[in-house]
Structure formats: structure tokens, C-alpha cells
N, C-alpha and C positions, 0 to 999 in steps of 0.2 A: 342687240336684242332681236332686231328684224332679221338678221342673218341666221340666228338660231331657229327662228320660226320657219324661214325658208328651207333651211337644211332639214328640219324635222319633217316638213311636208315632203321633201324629196325622199327621205328615208321611208316614209309611209307609202309613197308611190312604188318603192322598190320591193316592198314586202311581197314575197312570192306566194304561190298557190299553196294549198294544203300539203303538197308533196314535200315541202321543206326546202325548196330552191330559193334561197334568200342570200343576198349580199348584204349582210348586216354589219360585219366587222371587217377589218383589214385582212384577217385570216381567210374569210370567205372570198374576198376580192382576189386575194392571191391565188386561191385554188381555182375559182371560176374563170378568172382572166388568164391564168396559166393554161387551162384547157382550151380557151378560145385561141390563144396565140399558137399553141402547139397543133391545133386542129386535130386532136386525137380523141375522138369520142368513141369509147368502147361500148357504151350503152346509152339508153335514153336519159338516164339521170345525169350523166356527164354532159350530154347535149343541152339539157335544161340548165345546168350550171353555167355553161358557156353562154347560153342565151340570157341568163340573169346578168352576167358581166356586160354583155352587149347593151342590154337595157339601161344599166347603170351608167355606162360610158356615154350613151346617147343623151341621157338625161343631164349628166354633168356638162357635156359639150353644149347643150342647148341653153342651160341656165348660167353657165360660167361667165359669159360676157355681160350679163345683166346684174351681177352682184356688186356690192360696194367695192370701192377701189382696193381696200386691203386684201380682199379675197378674190377679186375678179381675175379671170383668165380669158385670153383671146385665142382659142384654138384655131388653126387654119380652116378657112371656109370649106376647102375641099379635102380636109383631113379625113383619114379613114378611121374606122372603129379599131381596126387591128393596130394601127400606129399608136392610137391613144391608149390602148390596152398595154402596149409595150412600154409607153411612158409611165403608166401607173405601176407596172411591175418593177421597173427600174427604180422608181421612187420608193416603193416598198422595200426593195433590196437595200437601198441606202438608209432607210429609216425603220429597221425591224422593231424598234421600240414602240412604234405606232400601230402595231397589228391589232390591238384591242379597241382601237377607235373606230367609229362608223366608217364603212367603206366609202360612202359618198363624200365624206369630209376629206378622206385621204385622196380620193380622185380629184376633187376640186383643188386641193393644195398641190398635187402633182402637176396638174394642168397650169396652175398659176406659176409654178417654178419653170415649167417648160415653155409656156407661151404667155409671158406677161403682156399686158396691154400697154401700148405705147402711151407715155405720158403719166401713167399712174404713179411713178416714182419721182415726178418732176416737181411736186409741190408739197403742200401741207397734207396731213393725214386725210383730209377730205377729198383729195383728188388732185388733178393737175392744175397748175396755175393758169390764170387767164393769159392769153397772148397779149403782148404789148403792142400797141398800135402806134405807127409813126404819125407825127403831127401832120395836119393837112397843110398843103402848100398854099401860100397866098397867091391869088390870081391877079394881084395889082401890079 
């Protein structure tokens, strides 16, 4: 439930200005991130769409490491927005049936698949298992 609240908050953050530049669904993410990757802005509207993708990507990269283990992602600390947009577009190409889902959800899942956090798959659904400690040596 908490994940849904966080994702809903992220989506609300991404709702664009009155001009209609919004990354609401996967189709919007595909269009806007495609423009960002191609760097081909023919007019101000296309530049706004690319900027909307950039904002969504930055938001997803910022929040991804702090989400619960099942949806958490650990993008590279020095990763670029452009690289992340390419990861998202590849994920969309591989999962065209997801285009009607929220763009931020698809971005987080794309990042999770591309950059899983180490240890998230090591234990129970709640996260990684605690490390086993060696018994203390006797000093006698």
C-alpha cells in the first residue's frame, strides 16, 4: 500500500503545466524520452516533452533506491539521464503491453531490471538476509 502512495505522489509531481506536457502513461514516456534520446527538438513543444522525460527520469532515479525491496533499483551514482532514458525505452520496446500503465511505474521497473540492488534477491520477500557472524574466538 505504501508503494502505491509513493508512486501516486511521484505521478502527481510529474503532472506538467497547462500546456499539456505530461508523462502520464507509457506512451507519453515513449514519446518524450524518444525525443530526449534523439535530441531532435523541432519546436518548443517537443523540447517540453523531452524536459518532462528528464524530470520523470530524475525523480525515478532519486526515489528508486529508497523503495521497498521488491521495487527498489540502484541506478549508478554517476549515471546519466540520457543513459537512463535509453534503459527506459529498451524496457518499453520489450514490454509494449505496458504502454497504458503510468510512465513513472514503468521507469521504476525498467531501472529495477537494469540496476537491481545487491542483496535484494538474497533472502525473504522483506529484503536481504542478515549476515552470519563467526563465533568469537576464546582468548584462554
